[in-house]
N, CA, C and O atoms as a MOPAC input file, in Angstrom:
PM7 MOZYME 1SCF
protein

 N    -11.25400 1   -21.62800 1    10.88600 1
 C    -10.22300 1   -21.35200 1     9.70800 1
 C     -9.89100 1   -21.38400 1     9.03000 1
 O     -9.55700 1   -22.49300 1     8.61300 1
 N     -9.67500 1   -20.35200 1     8.33200 1
 C    -10.14700 1   -20.54800 1     6.80300 1
 C     -9.20500 1   -21.45700 1     5.59000 1
 O     -8.02200 1   -21.57800 1     5.90900 1
 N     -9.51500 1   -21.96000 1     4.54000 1
 C     -8.80200 1   -22.44200 1     3.71200 1
 C     -8.01900 1   -21.58200 1     3.22500 1
 O     -8.18200 1   -20.40500 1     2.90300 1
 N     -6.75400 1   -22.58400 1     3.18300 1
 C     -5.49400 1   -22.12400 1     1.88500 1
 C     -6.37200 1   -21.63700 1     0.78100 1
 O     -7.48500 1   -21.73800 1     0.26500 1
 N     -5.02500 1   -20.95700 1     0.71800 1
 C     -5.65400 1   -19.74800 1    -1.49700 1
 C     -4.72100 1   -20.14800 1    -2.02300 1
 O     -3.55300 1   -19.79000 1    -1.87000 1
 N     -5.36500 1   -21.34100 1    -3.04600 1
 C     -4.12300 1   -21.39400 1    -3.95800 1
 C     -5.34600 1   -21.22500 1    -5.81400 1
 O     -6.53600 1   -21.18000 1    -6.12600 1
 N     -3.92500 1   -21.19600 1    -6.50200 1
 C     -4.62900 1   -20.56500 1    -7.71200 1
 C     -4.59700 1   -21.66300 1    -8.93100 1
 O     -3.64000 1   -22.42200 1    -9.08800 1
 N     -5.42200 1   -21.66000 1    -9.53300 1
 C     -5.81400 1   -22.71700 1   -10.78900 1
 C     -4.33100 1   -23.07900 1   -11.31600 1
 O     -3.39500 1   -22.49100 1   -10.77400 1
 N     -4.15000 1   -23.70900 1   -12.00700 1
 C     -2.93400 1   -24.66100 1   -12.53100 1
 C     -2.79600 1   -23.56100 1   -13.57600 1
 O     -3.80500 1   -22.91400 1   -13.85500 1
 N     -1.71100 1   -23.30600 1   -14.14200 1
 C     -1.35500 1   -22.01000 1   -15.29600 1
 C     -2.28200 1   -20.86500 1   -15.00000 1
 O     -2.14100 1   -20.05800 1   -15.91900 1
 N     -2.89200 1   -20.56500 1   -14.40100 1
 C     -3.24900 1   -19.43200 1   -13.71500 1
 C     -2.35700 1   -18.08600 1   -14.59200 1
 O     -2.56200 1   -17.39400 1   -15.59000 1
 N     -0.93900 1   -18.26800 1   -13.20700 1
 C     -0.73000 1   -17.55300 1   -13.49900 1
 C      0.60500 1   -17.30700 1   -15.18300 1
 O      1.08100 1   -16.21400 1   -15.48800 1
 N      0.78800 1   -18.16200 1   -15.67600 1
 C      1.64200 1   -18.46400 1   -17.22100 1
 C      0.57600 1   -17.79700 1   -17.60200 1
 O      0.79400 1   -16.60700 1   -17.37500 1
 N     -0.31100 1   -17.92600 1   -17.99600 1
 C     -1.75900 1   -16.93100 1   -18.35300 1
 C     -2.07100 1   -16.23700 1   -18.29700 1
 O     -2.99100 1   -15.80900 1   -18.99400 1
 N     -1.35600 1   -15.52300 1   -17.19800 1
 C     -1.97500 1   -14.01900 1   -16.81300 1
 C     -0.78400 1   -13.33700 1   -17.40300 1
 O     -1.03900 1   -12.63100 1   -18.37800 1
 N      0.51700 1   -13.40000 1   -17.00300 1
 C      1.70000 1   -13.44200 1   -17.92300 1
 C      1.19100 1   -12.88500 1   -19.04900 1
 O      0.67500 1   -11.81200 1   -19.36300 1
 N      1.49200 1   -13.96400 1   -19.59800 1
 C      1.03900 1   -13.58900 1   -21.37500 1
 C      0.12000 1   -12.55300 1   -21.64100 1
 O      0.33500 1   -11.73600 1   -22.53600 1
 N     -1.12200 1   -12.51800 1   -20.76800 1
 C     -1.99700 1   -11.79400 1   -21.19600 1
 C     -2.02000 1   -10.33300 1   -20.47500 1
 O     -3.09100 1    -9.72700 1   -20.47100 1
 N     -1.27500 1    -9.95300 1   -20.07900 1
 C     -1.07300 1    -8.77900 1   -19.34000 1
 C      0.07300 1    -8.66800 1   -19.79000 1
 O      0.51100 1    -7.63500 1   -19.28500 1
 N      1.08700 1    -9.25300 1   -20.65600 1
 C      1.95300 1    -8.62600 1   -21.42600 1
 C      1.97200 1    -7.92800 1   -22.87800 1
 O      2.43500 1    -6.87800 1   -23.32400 1
 N      1.18300 1    -9.11100 1   -23.44500 1
 C      0.67500 1    -8.80100 1   -25.06300 1
 C     -0.79900 1    -7.37200 1   -24.78100 1
 O     -1.01400 1    -6.55300 1   -25.67500 1
 N     -1.50700 1    -7.35600 1   -23.61800 1
 C     -2.24800 1    -6.49000 1   -24.30000 1
 C     -1.96300 1    -4.56300 1   -23.56100 1
 O     -2.53800 1    -3.50600 1   -23.81900 1
 N     -0.45500 1    -5.02200 1   -22.30900 1
 C     -0.11300 1    -3.63800 1   -21.33700 1
 C     -1.26900 1    -3.19000 1   -20.16300 1
 O     -1.17000 1    -2.24300 1   -19.38300 1
 N     -2.68900 1    -4.41600 1   -20.30900 1
 C     -3.17100 1    -4.08600 1   -18.92800 1
 C     -4.15800 1    -4.51700 1   -17.99000 1
 O     -4.97900 1    -5.27300 1   -18.51000 1
 N     -4.36000 1    -4.27000 1   -16.70800 1
 C     -4.51100 1    -5.26100 1   -16.04400 1
 C     -5.76400 1    -4.09800 1   -15.56600 1
 O     -6.04000 1    -2.91300 1   -15.37800 1
 N     -6.39600 1    -5.98500 1   -15.54200 1
 C     -8.19300 1    -5.63100 1   -15.17400 1
 C     -8.35100 1    -6.08900 1   -13.70100 1
 O     -7.45800 1    -6.45900 1   -12.93800 1
 N     -9.86800 1    -5.96900 1   -13.43600 1
 C    -10.49200 1    -6.02600 1   -12.71000 1
 C     -9.62400 1    -7.42700 1   -12.29500 1
 O     -8.42000 1    -7.61400 1   -12.11900 1
 N    -10.72500 1    -8.26300 1   -12.22800 1
 C     -9.89500 1   -10.04500 1   -12.44100 1
 C     -8.56100 1   -10.15600 1   -12.54300 1
 O     -7.97800 1   -11.03300 1   -11.90600 1
 N     -8.14300 1    -9.61800 1   -13.04600 1
 C     -6.54500 1    -9.60800 1   -13.55900 1
 C     -6.05700 1    -9.30700 1   -11.79400 1
 O     -5.81700 1   -10.32200 1   -11.14000 1
 N     -5.92300 1    -7.89500 1   -11.06200 1
 C     -5.60700 1    -7.59800 1    -9.63400 1
 C     -6.61600 1    -8.72600 1    -8.42700 1
 O     -6.53500 1    -8.74000 1    -7.19900 1
 N     -7.12800 1    -9.21000 1    -8.94200 1
 C     -7.67500 1   -10.12600 1    -7.99400 1
 C     -6.88300 1   -11.48500 1    -7.96300 1
 O     -6.71300 1   -12.22100 1    -6.99000 1
 N     -6.35900 1   -11.67600 1    -9.48400 1
 C     -5.97900 1   -13.32300 1    -9.07900 1
 C     -4.50500 1   -12.92500 1    -9.20900 1
 O     -3.93000 1   -13.99600 1    -9.40400 1
 N     -3.77900 1   -12.14200 1    -9.20500 1
 C     -2.45100 1   -11.37600 1    -8.22400 1
 C     -2.27900 1   -11.20300 1    -7.10200 1
 O     -1.21900 1   -11.29700 1    -6.48200 1
 N     -3.76000 1   -10.81400 1    -6.55800 1
 C     -4.31700 1   -11.03200 1    -4.78700 1
 C     -3.97800 1   -12.66600 1    -4.18300 1
 O     -3.34500 1   -13.25600 1    -3.30700 1
 N     -4.79100 1   -12.86700 1    -5.21200 1
 C     -4.98000 1   -14.23200 1    -4.67600 1
 C     -3.35300 1   -14.92500 1    -4.56300 1
 O     -2.86200 1   -15.25700 1    -3.48500 1
 N     -2.62200 1   -15.06800 1    -5.94400 1
 C     -0.88100 1   -15.21800 1    -5.54600 1
 C     -0.88300 1   -15.09500 1    -5.02500 1
 O     -0.87800 1   -16.04100 1    -4.23700 1
 N     -0.89400 1   -13.61500 1    -4.46100 1
 C      0.46800 1   -12.90400 1    -3.09600 1
 C      0.68600 1   -13.70800 1    -2.04500 1
 O      1.75600 1   -13.77200 1    -1.43900 1
 N     -0.87700 1   -14.70400 1    -1.65300 1
 C     -1.48000 1   -15.60600 1    -1.02100 1
 C     -1.09000 1   -17.05900 1    -1.05200 1
 O     -1.00200 1   -17.58200 1     0.05900 1
 N     -0.85800 1   -17.75800 1    -2.01400 1
 C     -0.59600 1   -18.97800 1    -2.22400 1
 C      0.74800 1   -19.49900 1    -1.94700 1
 O      1.77800 1   -19.08400 1    -2.47900 1
 N      0.68300 1   -20.23000 1    -1.27000 1
 C      2.40600 1   -20.36000 1    -0.27900 1
 C      2.82600 1   -21.59900 1    -1.67100 1
 O      3.93100 1   -22.14200 1    -1.66400 1
 N      2.02800 1   -21.83600 1    -2.52400 1
 C      2.66000 1   -23.18100 1    -3.24100 1
 C      3.03000 1   -22.88600 1    -4.38600 1
 O      3.37800 1   -23.80700 1    -5.12500 1
 N      3.06700 1   -21.29800 1    -4.94200 1
 C      3.34500 1   -21.20700 1    -6.06300 1
 C      4.83600 1   -21.88600 1    -6.20300 1
 O      5.67700 1   -22.13000 1    -5.33700 1
 N      4.84200 1   -22.11100 1    -7.71300 1
 C      6.66700 1   -22.55200 1    -7.60000 1
 C      7.21600 1   -21.44100 1    -7.71000 1
 O      6.72000 1   -20.31500 1    -7.67200 1
 N      8.54000 1   -21.86100 1    -7.88800 1
 C      9.52100 1   -20.61800 1    -7.89100 1
 C      9.54800 1   -19.32700 1    -9.11300 1
 O      9.84100 1   -18.14300 1    -8.94300 1
 N      9.14100 1   -20.02000 1   -10.35600 1
 C      9.40600 1   -19.82200 1   -11.84600 1
 C      7.49500 1   -19.25200 1   -11.60100 1
 O      7.17100 1   -18.64200 1   -12.61900 1
 N      6.57400 1   -19.30300 1   -10.81100 1
 C      5.33900 1   -18.49500 1   -11.08500 1
 C      5.39300 1   -17.25500 1   -10.10700 1
 O      4.52100 1   -16.38800 1   -10.03400 1
 N      7.04500 1   -17.33400 1    -9.05600 1
 C      6.64300 1   -16.65200 1    -8.20200 1
 C      7.29700 1   -15.45200 1    -8.88700 1
 O      6.65900 1   -14.40200 1    -8.80400 1
 N      8.18500 1   -15.42900 1    -9.39400 1
 C      8.93900 1   -15.20800 1   -10.57500 1
 C      8.16800 1   -14.00000 1   -11.62100 1
 O      8.70900 1   -12.91500 1   -11.83600 1
 N      6.90900 1   -14.36900 1   -12.18000 1
 C      6.22200 1   -13.91500 1   -12.81700 1
 C      5.13800 1   -12.94100 1   -12.13400 1
 O      4.48700 1   -12.31900 1   -12.97300 1
 N      4.82100 1   -12.68700 1   -10.87100 1
 C      4.62300 1   -12.24400 1   -10.33000 1
 C      4.97100 1   -10.70000 1   -10.20900 1
 O      4.70300 1    -9.55400 1   -10.57200 1
 N      5.63800 1   -11.39100 1    -9.55500 1
 C      7.08700 1   -10.41400 1    -9.36900 1
 C      7.06300 1    -8.68400 1   -10.59900 1
 O      7.00300 1    -7.45500 1   -10.65300 1
 N      7.17900 1   -10.12900 1   -11.41900 1
 C      7.40900 1    -9.11100 1   -12.70200 1
 C      6.49600 1    -8.36100 1   -13.34600 1
 O      6.66900 1    -7.75800 1   -14.40500 1
 N      5.39500 1    -8.41500 1   -12.60400 1
 C      3.79000 1    -8.09300 1   -13.33400 1
 C      3.74100 1    -7.28300 1   -12.21400 1
 O      3.13500 1    -6.25000 1   -12.49900 1
 N      4.19700 1    -7.30700 1   -10.80800 1
 C      3.85100 1    -5.85900 1   -10.24300 1
 C      5.10700 1    -5.00600 1    -9.93600 1
 O      5.13200 1    -4.05000 1    -9.16000 1
 N      6.18600 1    -5.50900 1   -10.68400 1
 C      6.99400 1    -4.23200 1   -10.82100 1
 C      6.79900 1    -4.03300 1   -12.18100 1
 O      7.78600 1    -3.43900 1   -12.61400 1
 N      6.09700 1    -4.22200 1   -12.94300 1
 C      5.93000 1    -3.51400 1   -14.15300 1
 C      4.61300 1    -2.59500 1   -13.84200 1
 O      4.42400 1    -1.80200 1   -14.76400 1
 N      3.73400 1    -2.50000 1   -12.87600 1
 C      2.21900 1    -1.92200 1   -12.45500 1
 C      3.50400 1    -0.80600 1   -12.05800 1
 O      3.78300 1     0.10200 1   -12.84100 1
 N      4.28600 1    -1.00100 1   -10.67300 1
 C      4.62500 1     0.47500 1    -9.97500 1
 C      5.63500 1     0.64600 1   -10.68200 1
 O      6.57100 1     1.04900 1    -9.99200 1
 N      5.90900 1     0.51800 1   -11.83300 1
 C      7.05000 1     1.68600 1   -12.99400 1
 C      5.88300 1     2.25900 1   -14.08100 1
 O      6.25200 1     2.93500 1   -15.04100 1
 N      4.24000 1     1.89900 1   -13.83800 1
 C      3.90000 1     2.04800 1   -14.95000 1
 C      3.57500 1     2.03800 1   -16.19200 1
 O      3.15200 1     2.82300 1   -17.04200 1
 N      3.93600 1     0.74000 1   -16.07300 1
 C      4.02800 1     0.74600 1   -17.59600 1
 C      2.93900 1    -0.37900 1   -18.14400 1
 O      2.72900 1    -0.84500 1   -19.26400 1
 N      2.37900 1    -0.58900 1   -16.92100 1
 C      0.96800 1    -1.22900 1   -17.21000 1
 C     -0.47600 1    -0.21300 1   -16.99800 1
 O     -0.32500 1     0.80700 1   -16.32600 1
 N     -1.77100 1    -0.49500 1   -17.54400 1
 C     -2.75700 1     0.70600 1   -17.45600 1
 C     -3.41600 1    -0.50400 1   -16.95400 1
 O     -3.28700 1    -1.68000 1   -17.29300 1
 N     -4.32400 1     0.18600 1   -15.86200 1
 C     -5.13400 1    -0.03500 1   -15.01100 1
 C     -6.94800 1     0.56000 1   -15.40500 1
 O     -7.38700 1     1.69700 1   -15.57600 1
 N     -7.59000 1    -0.71900 1   -15.43200 1
 C     -8.83900 1    -0.71400 1   -16.02900 1
 C     -9.70900 1    -1.15300 1   -14.78600 1
 O     -9.22800 1    -1.46500 1   -13.69700 1
 N    -11.21400 1    -1.13300 1   -15.13000 1
 C    -12.34100 1    -1.36800 1   -14.28600 1
 C    -12.85000 1    -2.20000 1   -15.13400 1
 O    -13.97900 1    -1.92000 1   -15.53500 1
 N    -12.40900 1    -3.04300 1   -15.48800 1
 C    -13.19900 1    -3.91800 1   -16.49400 1
 C    -13.11300 1    -5.20300 1   -16.24600 1
 O    -11.96900 1    -5.65600 1   -16.20500 1
 N    -14.49600 1    -6.34200 1   -15.96600 1
 C    -14.35700 1    -7.97900 1   -16.16900 1
 C    -12.58300 1    -8.26800 1   -16.78500 1
 O    -11.63300 1    -8.42000 1   -16.01600 1
 N    -12.51000 1    -8.28200 1   -17.84900 1
 C    -12.01600 1    -8.52300 1   -19.32400 1
 C    -11.28500 1    -7.81600 1   -19.93700 1
 O    -12.17800 1    -7.06100 1   -20.32500 1
 N    -10.21000 1    -7.31300 1   -20.46200 1
 C     -9.26900 1    -7.05500 1   -21.68200 1
 C     -9.78300 1    -7.11900 1   -23.05200 1
 O    -10.35200 1    -8.20800 1   -22.98700 1
 N     -9.94700 1    -6.76700 1   -24.06400 1
 C    -10.95100 1    -6.65900 1   -25.20900 1
 C     -9.25300 1    -6.04900 1   -26.11000 1
 O     -8.94000 1    -4.86100 1   -26.17500 1
 N     -8.45700 1    -7.13700 1   -26.66300 1
 C     -7.58500 1    -6.29000 1   -27.84200 1
 C     -7.21600 1    -7.43100 1   -29.14000 1
 O     -7.63300 1    -8.58100 1   -29.27400 1
 N     -6.55300 1    -6.87200 1   -29.75900 1
 C     -6.51000 1    -7.47700 1   -30.87300 1
 C     -4.96600 1    -7.30700 1   -31.36000 1
 O     -4.41000 1    -6.29500 1   -31.78700 1
 N     -4.25100 1    -9.12400 1   -31.08300 1
 C     -3.68200 1    -9.41500 1   -31.02600 1
 C     -2.76500 1    -9.82600 1   -32.64500 1
 O     -1.66900 1   -10.38400 1   -32.60900 1

């Protein structure tokens, strides 16, 4: 039996902010989203943020890159 997947506290808010500002989803972001989908302990607010990111990705509003982190000037 495997251990349940849990996202670090504040990780979803940070991911949402970073993706919203940069418009880029990195490899690390994709792994974070995958973990969030399987995390049964997410709050409604966190689940809503994940859903917004996924909808933006489906609509083509985000650029996918195969880098671990995105460098951008804010």
